[in-house]
N, CA, C, O and the ligand as a Tripos MOL2 file, in Angstrom:
@<TRIPOS>MOLECULE
protein
  225   223    57     0     0
PROTEIN
NO_CHARGES

@<TRIPOS>ATOM
      1 N          -8.4580  -21.9930  -19.3440 N.3       1 MET1
      2 CA         -8.7320  -21.7050  -17.9380 C.3       1 MET1
      3 C          -8.2220  -20.3220  -17.5520 C.2       1 MET1
      4 O          -7.1940  -19.8610  -18.0480 O.2       1 MET1
      5 N          -8.9400  -19.6890  -16.6830 N.am      2 ALA2
      6 CA         -8.5400  -18.3450  -16.2520 C.3       2 ALA2
      7 C          -7.3090  -18.4120  -15.3600 C.2       2 ALA2
      8 O          -7.1620  -19.2880  -14.5070 O.2       2 ALA2
      9 N          -6.4610  -17.4720  -15.5930 N.am      3 LYS3
     10 CA         -5.2470  -17.3990  -14.7820 C.3       3 LYS3
     11 C          -5.5820  -16.9540  -13.3660 C.2       3 LYS3
     12 O          -6.5180  -16.1860  -13.1410 O.2       3 LYS3
     13 N          -4.8200  -17.4390  -12.4470 N.am      4 LYS4
     14 CA         -5.0420  -17.0720  -11.0450 C.3       4 LYS4
     15 C          -4.6660  -15.6030  -10.8300 C.2       4 LYS4
     16 O          -3.6180  -15.1390  -11.2780 O.2       4 LYS4
     17 N          -5.5430  -14.8930  -10.1400 N.am      5 GLY5
     18 CA         -5.2430  -13.4960   -9.8410 C.3       5 GLY5
     19 C          -5.6460  -12.5340  -10.9480 C.2       5 GLY5
     20 O          -5.4190  -11.3290  -10.8410 O.2       5 GLY5
     21 N          -6.2280  -13.0510  -11.9840 N.am      6 GLU6
     22 CA         -6.5910  -12.2150  -13.1290 C.3       6 GLU6
     23 C          -7.6360  -11.1600  -12.7720 C.2       6 GLU6
     24 O          -7.5870  -10.0330  -13.2630 O.2       6 GLU6
     25 N          -8.5620  -11.5310  -11.9300 N.am      7 ASN7
     26 CA         -9.6480  -10.6110  -11.5990 C.3       7 ASN7
     27 C          -9.3860   -9.8190  -10.3240 C.2       7 ASN7
     28 O         -10.2770   -9.1740   -9.7720 O.2       7 ASN7
     29 N          -8.1570   -9.8880   -9.8820 N.am      8 ARG8
     30 CA         -7.8540   -9.1700   -8.6600 C.3       8 ARG8
     31 C          -7.0320   -7.9320   -8.9650 C.2       8 ARG8
     32 O          -6.1550   -7.9350   -9.8290 O.2       8 ARG8
     33 N          -7.3370   -6.8950   -8.2440 N.am      9 GLU9
     34 CA         -6.6650   -5.6320   -8.4710 C.3       9 GLU9
     35 C          -6.3010   -5.0380   -7.1200 C.2       9 GLU9
     36 O          -7.1220   -4.9860   -6.2040 O.2       9 GLU9
     37 N          -5.0700   -4.5980   -7.0150 N.am     10 ALA10
     38 CA         -4.6460   -3.9890   -5.7600 C.3      10 ALA10
     39 C          -5.1330   -2.5520   -5.6990 C.2      10 ALA10
     40 O          -4.9170   -1.7730   -6.6270 O.2      10 ALA10
     41 N          -5.7830   -2.2130   -4.6140 N.am     11 VAL11
     42 CA         -6.2510   -0.8430   -4.4300 C.3      11 VAL11
     43 C          -5.9450   -0.3940   -3.0070 C.2      11 VAL11
     44 O          -5.8430   -1.2020   -2.0830 O.2      11 VAL11
     45 N          -5.8040    0.9040   -2.8630 N.am     12 ALA12
     46 CA         -5.6550    1.4670   -1.5320 C.3      12 ALA12
     47 C          -7.0090    2.0400   -1.1300 C.2      12 ALA12
     48 O          -7.8350    2.3680   -1.9820 O.2      12 ALA12
     49 N          -7.2230    2.1540    0.1520 N.am     13 LEU13
     50 CA         -8.4680    2.7310    0.6290 C.3      13 LEU13
     51 C          -8.1730    4.0490    1.3320 C.2      13 LEU13
     52 O          -7.3280    4.1260    2.2240 O.2      13 LEU13
     53 N          -8.8840    5.0710    0.9120 N.am     14 GLN14
     54 CA         -8.6560    6.3910    1.4780 C.3      14 GLN14
     55 C          -9.8630    6.8400    2.2810 C.2      14 GLN14
     56 O         -11.0030    6.7640    1.8250 O.2      14 GLN14
     57 N          -9.5870    7.3010    3.4670 N.am     15 CYS15
     58 CA        -10.6370    7.8180    4.3350 C.3      15 CYS15
     59 C         -11.2030    9.0960    3.7300 C.2      15 CYS15
     60 O         -10.4520    9.9920    3.3460 O.2      15 CYS15
     61 N         -12.5210    9.1770    3.6450 N.am     16 THR16
     62 CA        -13.1360   10.3640    3.0480 C.3      16 THR16
     63 C         -13.1640   11.5360    4.0190 C.2      16 THR16
     64 O         -13.4610   12.6640    3.6260 O.2      16 THR16
     65 N         -12.8580   11.2740    5.2760 N.am     17 VAL17
     66 CA        -12.8970   12.3330    6.2880 C.3      17 VAL17
     67 C         -11.5320   13.0190    6.4270 C.2      17 VAL17
     68 O         -11.4300   14.2420    6.3280 O.2      17 VAL17
     69 N         -10.5000   12.2260    6.6550 N.am     18 CYS18
     70 CA         -9.1830   12.8160    6.8960 C.3      18 CYS18
     71 C          -8.1970   12.5810    5.7520 C.2      18 CYS18
     72 O          -7.0560   13.0420    5.7970 O.2      18 CYS18
     73 N          -8.6470   11.8640    4.7360 N.am     19 LYS19
     74 CA         -7.8390   11.5610    3.5400 C.3      19 LYS19
     75 C          -6.6480   10.6520    3.8380 C.2      19 LYS19
     76 O          -5.7310   10.5150    3.0280 O.2      19 LYS19
     77 N          -6.6860   10.0520    4.9850 N.am     20 ASN20
     78 CA         -5.6360    9.1030    5.3270 C.3      20 ASN20
     79 C          -5.7860    7.8510    4.4710 C.2      20 ASN20
     80 O          -6.8770    7.2940    4.3510 O.2      20 ASN20
     81 N          -4.6890    7.4200    3.8860 N.am     21 VAL21
     82 CA         -4.7350    6.2190    3.0450 C.3      21 VAL21
     83 C          -4.2920    5.0250    3.8690 C.2      21 VAL21
     84 O          -3.1880    4.9990    4.4130 O.2      21 VAL21
     85 N          -5.1560    4.0580    3.9480 N.am     22 ILE22
     86 CA         -4.8020    2.8620    4.6920 C.3      22 ILE22
     87 C          -4.2670    1.8040    3.7570 C.2      22 ILE22
     88 O          -4.3530    1.9210    2.5350 O.2      22 ILE22
     89 N          -3.7260    0.7930    4.3430 N.am     23 ARG23
     90 CA         -2.9660   -0.1890    3.5780 C.3      23 ARG23
     91 C          -3.7430   -0.7840    2.3910 C.2      23 ARG23
     92 O          -4.9590   -0.9670    2.4340 O.2      23 ARG23
     93 N          -2.9830   -1.0700    1.3450 N.am     24 PRO24
     94 CA         -3.5970   -1.6110    0.1350 C.3      24 PRO24
     95 C          -4.3340   -2.9110    0.3930 C.2      24 PRO24
     96 O          -3.9500   -3.7190    1.2380 O.2      24 PRO24
     97 N          -5.3760   -3.0770   -0.3440 N.am     25 THR25
     98 CA         -6.1570   -4.2880   -0.2460 C.3      25 THR25
     99 C          -6.4080   -4.7850   -1.6590 C.2      25 THR25
    100 O          -5.9940   -4.1570   -2.6340 O.2      25 THR25
    101 N          -7.0670   -5.8810   -1.7570 N.am     26 GLU26
    102 CA         -7.3820   -6.3970   -3.0770 C.3      26 GLU26
    103 C          -8.8690   -6.3860   -3.2780 C.2      26 GLU26
    104 O          -9.6400   -6.6220   -2.3480 O.2      26 GLU26
    105 N          -9.2710   -6.1080   -4.5050 N.am     27 LYS27
    106 CA        -10.6850   -6.2440   -4.8040 C.3      27 LYS27
    107 C         -10.8380   -7.1590   -5.9980 C.2      27 LYS27
    108 O          -9.9490   -7.2890   -6.8400 O.2      27 LYS27
    109 N         -11.9540   -7.7640   -6.0360 N.am     28 ASN28
    110 CA        -12.2480   -8.6510   -7.1360 C.3      28 ASN28
    111 C         -12.9390   -7.8460   -8.2290 C.2      28 ASN28
    112 O         -14.0690   -7.3900   -8.0550 O.2      28 ASN28
    113 N         -12.2610   -7.6760   -9.3450 N.am     29 LYS29
    114 CA        -12.7900   -6.8620  -10.4280 C.3      29 LYS29
    115 C         -14.0790   -7.4220  -11.0040 C.2      29 LYS29
    116 O         -14.9330   -6.6940  -11.5090 O.2      29 LYS29
    117 N         -14.1860   -8.7180  -10.9120 N.am     30 LYS30
    118 CA        -15.3660   -9.3600  -11.4770 C.3      30 LYS30
    119 C         -16.6010   -9.0800  -10.6250 C.2      30 LYS30
    120 O         -17.6930   -8.8360  -11.1390 O.2      30 LYS30
    121 N         -16.3990   -9.1200   -9.3160 N.am     31 ASN31
    122 CA        -17.5250   -8.9170   -8.4110 C.3      31 ASN31
    123 C         -17.7550   -7.4480   -8.0950 C.2      31 ASN31
    124 O         -18.8770   -7.0330   -7.8070 O.2      31 ASN31
    125 N         -16.7050   -6.6790   -8.1510 N.am     32 THR32
    126 CA        -16.8060   -5.2670   -7.7920 C.3      32 THR32
    127 C         -16.3670   -4.4200   -8.9730 C.2      32 THR32
    128 O         -15.2000   -4.0430   -9.0820 O.2      32 THR32
    129 N         -17.2870   -4.1310   -9.8350 N.am     33 VAL33
    130 CA        -16.9670   -3.3610  -11.0340 C.3      33 VAL33
    131 C         -16.8810   -1.8780  -10.6980 C.2      33 VAL33
    132 O         -15.9950   -1.1670  -11.1720 O.2      33 VAL33
    133 N         -17.8150   -1.4290   -9.8750 N.am     34 GLU34
    134 CA        -17.8330   -0.0200   -9.5050 C.3      34 GLU34
    135 C         -16.8150    0.2700   -8.4250 C.2      34 GLU34
    136 O         -16.2540   -0.6390   -7.8130 O.2      34 GLU34
    137 N         -16.5880    1.5400   -8.2040 N.am     35 LYS35
    138 CA        -15.6220    1.9450   -7.1800 C.3      35 LYS35
    139 C         -16.1200    1.5520   -5.8030 C.2      35 LYS35
    140 O         -17.3010    1.6620   -5.4740 O.2      35 LYS35
    141 N         -15.1750    1.0960   -5.0280 N.am     36 LEU36
    142 CA        -15.5150    0.6510   -3.6970 C.3      36 LEU36
    143 C         -15.7420    1.8250   -2.7610 C.2      36 LEU36
    144 O         -14.9880    2.7980   -2.7710 O.2      36 LEU36
    145 N         -16.7620    1.7250   -1.9750 N.am     37 THR37
    146 CA        -16.9530    2.6660   -0.8790 C.3      37 THR37
    147 C         -17.3830    1.8280    0.3080 C.2      37 THR37
    148 O         -18.5070    1.3280    0.3620 O.2      37 THR37
    149 N         -16.4870    1.6840    1.2430 N.am     38 ILE38
    150 CA        -16.8190    0.8240    2.3680 C.3      38 ILE38
    151 C         -16.5390    1.5210    3.6850 C.2      38 ILE38
    152 O         -15.6980    2.4150    3.7810 O.2      38 ILE38
    153 N         -17.2610    1.0870    4.6800 N.am     39 SER39
    154 CA        -17.0530    1.6070    6.0200 C.3      39 SER39
    155 C         -15.9450    0.8000    6.6730 C.2      39 SER39
    156 O         -16.0170   -0.4240    6.7910 O.2      39 SER39
    157 N         -14.9120    1.5300    7.0970 N.am     40 LYS40
    158 CA        -13.7640    0.8570    7.6910 C.3      40 LYS40
    159 C         -13.2370    1.6830    8.8470 C.2      40 LYS40
    160 O         -13.4660    2.8900    8.9240 O.2      40 LYS40
    161 N         -12.5370    1.0230    9.7320 N.am     41 TYR41
    162 CA        -11.9780    1.7410   10.8640 C.3      41 TYR41
    163 C         -10.7850    2.5700   10.4240 C.2      41 TYR41
    164 O          -9.8520    2.0500    9.8120 O.2      41 TYR41
    165 N         -10.8150    3.8440   10.7320 N.am     42 CYS42
    166 CA         -9.7020    4.7250   10.4140 C.3      42 CYS42
    167 C          -8.9390    5.0250   11.6970 C.2      42 CYS42
    168 O          -9.5110    5.5750   12.6380 O.2      42 CYS42
    169 N          -7.6550    4.6740   11.7500 N.am     43 PRO43
    170 CA         -6.8830    4.9130   12.9790 C.3      43 PRO43
    171 C          -6.6670    6.3970   13.2680 C.2      43 PRO43
    172 O          -6.4250    6.7820   14.4120 O.2      43 PRO43
    173 N          -6.7540    7.2130   12.2460 N.am     44 LYS44
    174 CA         -6.5710    8.6520   12.4320 C.3      44 LYS44
    175 C          -7.8230    9.2940   13.0230 C.2      44 LYS44
    176 O          -7.7430   10.1060   13.9450 O.2      44 LYS44
    177 N          -8.9720    8.9220   12.4810 N.am     45 CYS45
    178 CA        -10.2480    9.4320   12.9940 C.3      45 CYS45
    179 C         -10.6610    8.6790   14.2580 C.2      45 CYS45
    180 O         -11.4870    9.1430   15.0440 O.2      45 CYS45
    181 N         -10.0680    7.5230   14.4210 N.am     46 ARG46
    182 CA        -10.3490    6.6320   15.5460 C.3      46 ARG46
    183 C         -11.8220    6.2430   15.6020 C.2      46 ARG46
    184 O         -12.4210    6.1410   16.6720 O.2      46 ARG46
    185 N         -12.3760    6.0330   14.4370 N.am     47 LYS47
    186 CA        -13.7400    5.5270   14.3370 C.3      47 LYS47
    187 C         -13.9530    4.9860   12.9350 C.2      47 LYS47
    188 O         -13.0920    5.1180   12.0650 O.2      47 LYS47
    189 N         -15.1030    4.3800   12.7310 N.am     48 HIS48
    190 CA        -15.4210    3.8890   11.3970 C.3      48 HIS48
    191 C         -15.8530    5.0500   10.5130 C.2      48 HIS48
    192 O         -16.7090    5.8540   10.8800 O.2      48 HIS48
    193 N         -15.2470    5.1110    9.3580 N.am     49 THR49
    194 CA        -15.6040    6.1560    8.4000 C.3      49 THR49
    195 C         -15.7490    5.5260    7.0190 C.2      49 THR49
    196 O         -15.3960    4.3650    6.8110 O.2      49 THR49
    197 N         -16.2620    6.2890    6.1040 N.am     50 GLU50
    198 CA        -16.3610    5.8340    4.7180 C.3      50 GLU50
    199 C         -14.9720    5.8780    4.0900 C.2      50 GLU50
    200 O         -14.2450    6.8630    4.2220 O.2      50 GLU50
    201 N         -14.6290    4.8190    3.4220 N.am     51 HIS51
    202 CA        -13.3520    4.7710    2.7130 C.3      51 HIS51
    203 C         -13.6210    4.5470    1.2380 C.2      51 HIS51
    204 O         -14.4570    3.7320    0.8480 O.2      51 HIS51
    205 N         -12.8990    5.2810    0.4470 N.am     52 LYS52
    206 CA        -13.0410    5.1270   -0.9930 C.3      52 LYS52
    207 C         -11.8070    4.4990   -1.5790 C.2      52 LYS52
    208 O         -10.6880    4.6690   -1.0970 O.2      52 LYS52
    209 N         -12.0540    3.7810   -2.6160 N.am     53 GLU53
    210 CA        -10.9620    3.1190   -3.3090 C.3      53 GLU53
    211 C         -10.0730    4.1410   -4.0090 C.2      53 GLU53
    212 O         -10.5420    5.1500   -4.5350 O.2      53 GLU53
    213 N          -8.7930    3.8490   -3.9970 N.am     54 LYS54
    214 CA         -7.8320    4.7390   -4.6480 C.3      54 LYS54
    215 C          -6.8370    3.8750   -5.3930 C.2      54 LYS54
    216 O          -6.3270    2.8920   -4.8540 O.2      54 LYS54
    217 N          -6.5690    4.2380   -6.6120 N.am     55 LYS55
    218 CA         -5.6210    3.4620   -7.4030 C.3      55 LYS55
    219 C          -4.2040    3.6340   -6.8690 C.2      55 LYS55
    220 O          -3.8190    4.7150   -6.4210 O.2      55 LYS55
    221 N          -3.4450    2.5600   -6.9250 N.am     56 ILE56
    222 CA         -2.0690    2.6390   -6.4320 C.3      56 ILE56
    223 C          -1.1480    2.9530   -7.6110 C.2      56 ILE56
    224 O           0.0650    3.0670   -7.4330 O.2      56 ILE56
    225 ZN         -9.9540    9.1710    8.7490 Zn       57 ZN57
@<TRIPOS>BOND
     1     1     2 1
     2     2     3 1
     3     3     4 2
     4     3     5 am
     5     5     6 1
     6     6     7 1
     7     7     8 2
     8     7     9 am
     9     9    10 1
    10    10    11 1
    11    11    12 2
    12    11    13 am
    13    13    14 1
    14    14    15 1
    15    15    16 2
    16    15    17 am
    17    17    18 1
    18    18    19 1
    19    19    20 2
    20    19    21 am
    21    21    22 1
    22    22    23 1
    23    23    24 2
    24    23    25 am
    25    25    26 1
    26    26    27 1
    27    27    28 2
    28    27    29 am
    29    29    30 1
    30    30    31 1
    31    31    32 2
    32    31    33 am
    33    33    34 1
    34    34    35 1
    35    35    36 2
    36    35    37 am
    37    37    38 1
    38    38    39 1
    39    39    40 2
    40    39    41 am
    41    41    42 1
    42    42    43 1
    43    43    44 2
    44    43    45 am
    45    45    46 1
    46    46    47 1
    47    47    48 2
    48    47    49 am
    49    49    50 1
    50    50    51 1
    51    51    52 2
    52    51    53 am
    53    53    54 1
    54    54    55 1
    55    55    56 2
    56    55    57 am
    57    57    58 1
    58    58    59 1
    59    59    60 2
    60    59    61 am
    61    61    62 1
    62    62    63 1
    63    63    64 2
    64    63    65 am
    65    65    66 1
    66    66    67 1
    67    67    68 2
    68    67    69 am
    69    69    70 1
    70    70    71 1
    71    71    72 2
    72    71    73 am
    73    73    74 1
    74    74    75 1
    75    75    76 2
    76    75    77 am
    77    77    78 1
    78    78    79 1
    79    79    80 2
    80    79    81 am
    81    81    82 1
    82    82    83 1
    83    83    84 2
    84    83    85 am
    85    85    86 1
    86    86    87 1
    87    87    88 2
    88    87    89 am
    89    89    90 1
    90    90    91 1
    91    91    92 2
    92    91    93 am
    93    93    94 1
    94    94    95 1
    95    95    96 2
    96    95    97 am
    97    97    98 1
    98    98    99 1
    99    99   100 2
   100    99   101 am
   101   101   102 1
   102   102   103 1
   103   103   104 2
   104   103   105 am
   105   105   106 1
   106   106   107 1
   107   107   108 2
   108   107   109 am
   109   109   110 1
   110   110   111 1
   111   111   112 2
   112   111   113 am
   113   113   114 1
   114   114   115 1
   115   115   116 2
   116   115   117 am
   117   117   118 1
   118   118   119 1
   119   119   120 2
   120   119   121 am
   121   121   122 1
   122   122   123 1
   123   123   124 2
   124   123   125 am
   125   125   126 1
   126   126   127 1
   127   127   128 2
   128   127   129 am
   129   129   130 1
   130   130   131 1
   131   131   132 2
   132   131   133 am
   133   133   134 1
   134   134   135 1
   135   135   136 2
   136   135   137 am
   137   137   138 1
   138   138   139 1
   139   139   140 2
   140   139   141 am
   141   141   142 1
   142   142   143 1
   143   143   144 2
   144   143   145 am
   145   145   146 1
   146   146   147 1
   147   147   148 2
   148   147   149 am
   149   149   150 1
   150   150   151 1
   151   151   152 2
   152   151   153 am
   153   153   154 1
   154   154   155 1
   155   155   156 2
   156   155   157 am
   157   157   158 1
   158   158   159 1
   159   159   160 2
   160   159   161 am
   161   161   162 1
   162   162   163 1
   163   163   164 2
   164   163   165 am
   165   165   166 1
   166   166   167 1
   167   167   168 2
   168   167   169 am
   169   169   170 1
   170   170   171 1
   171   171   172 2
   172   171   173 am
   173   173   174 1
   174   174   175 1
   175   175   176 2
   176   175   177 am
   177   177   178 1
   178   178   179 1
   179   179   180 2
   180   179   181 am
   181   181   182 1
   182   182   183 1
   183   183   184 2
   184   183   185 am
   185   185   186 1
   186   186   187 1
   187   187   188 2
   188   187   189 am
   189   189   190 1
   190   190   191 1
   191   191   192 2
   192   191   193 am
   193   193   194 1
   194   194   195 1
   195   195   196 2
   196   195   197 am
   197   197   198 1
   198   198   199 1
   199   199   200 2
   200   199   201 am
   201   201   202 1
   202   202   203 1
   203   203   204 2
   204   203   205 am
   205   205   206 1
   206   206   207 1
   207   207   208 2
   208   207   209 am
   209   209   210 1
   210   210   211 1
   211   211   212 2
   212   211   213 am
   213   213   214 1
   214   214   215 1
   215   215   216 2
   216   215   217 am
   217   217   218 1
   218   218   219 1
   219   219   220 2
   220   219   221 am
   221   221   222 1
   222   222   223 1
   223   223   224 2
@<TRIPOS>SUBSTRUCTURE
     1 MET1         2 RESIDUE 1 A MET
     2 ALA2         6 RESIDUE 1 A ALA
     3 LYS3        10 RESIDUE 1 A LYS
     4 LYS4        14 RESIDUE 1 A LYS
     5 GLY5        18 RESIDUE 1 A GLY
     6 GLU6        22 RESIDUE 1 A GLU
     7 ASN7        26 RESIDUE 1 A ASN
     8 ARG8        30 RESIDUE 1 A ARG
     9 GLU9        34 RESIDUE 1 A GLU
    10 ALA10       38 RESIDUE 1 A ALA
    11 VAL11       42 RESIDUE 1 A VAL
    12 ALA12       46 RESIDUE 1 A ALA
    13 LEU13       50 RESIDUE 1 A LEU
    14 GLN14       54 RESIDUE 1 A GLN
    15 CYS15       58 RESIDUE 1 A CYS
    16 THR16       62 RESIDUE 1 A THR
    17 VAL17       66 RESIDUE 1 A VAL
    18 CYS18       70 RESIDUE 1 A CYS
    19 LYS19       74 RESIDUE 1 A LYS
    20 ASN20       78 RESIDUE 1 A ASN
    21 VAL21       82 RESIDUE 1 A VAL
    22 ILE22       86 RESIDUE 1 A ILE
    23 ARG23       90 RESIDUE 1 A ARG
    24 PRO24       94 RESIDUE 1 A PRO
    25 THR25       98 RESIDUE 1 A THR
    26 GLU26      102 RESIDUE 1 A GLU
    27 LYS27      106 RESIDUE 1 A LYS
    28 ASN28      110 RESIDUE 1 A ASN
    29 LYS29      114 RESIDUE 1 A LYS
    30 LYS30      118 RESIDUE 1 A LYS
    31 ASN31      122 RESIDUE 1 A ASN
    32 THR32      126 RESIDUE 1 A THR
    33 VAL33      130 RESIDUE 1 A VAL
    34 GLU34      134 RESIDUE 1 A GLU
    35 LYS35      138 RESIDUE 1 A LYS
    36 LEU36      142 RESIDUE 1 A LEU
    37 THR37      146 RESIDUE 1 A THR
    38 ILE38      150 RESIDUE 1 A ILE
    39 SER39      154 RESIDUE 1 A SER
    40 LYS40      158 RESIDUE 1 A LYS
    41 TYR41      162 RESIDUE 1 A TYR
    42 CYS42      166 RESIDUE 1 A CYS
    43 PRO43      170 RESIDUE 1 A PRO
    44 LYS44      174 RESIDUE 1 A LYS
    45 CYS45      178 RESIDUE 1 A CYS
    46 ARG46      182 RESIDUE 1 A ARG
    47 LYS47      186 RESIDUE 1 A LYS
    48 HIS48      190 RESIDUE 1 A HIS
    49 THR49      194 RESIDUE 1 A THR
    50 GLU50      198 RESIDUE 1 A GLU
    51 HIS51      202 RESIDUE 1 A HIS
    52 LYS52      206 RESIDUE 1 A LYS
    53 GLU53      210 RESIDUE 1 A GLU
    54 LYS54      214 RESIDUE 1 A LYS
    55 LYS55      218 RESIDUE 1 A LYS
    56 ILE56      222 RESIDUE 1 A ILE
    57 ZN57       225 GROUP 0 **** ****
């Protein structure tokens, strides 16, 4: 049986606009093989911006 948490990886999300790194999140390595690029609210830009995954 697969161990719990095996496919999870801690990543930080970095705003592509201001380079502000927001709090670490988890991604599922099995479901998300490629680098994450998601639209998220950036408190620095004070709007939704593209965030890229960043290794911790
Ligand atoms: Zn930003």
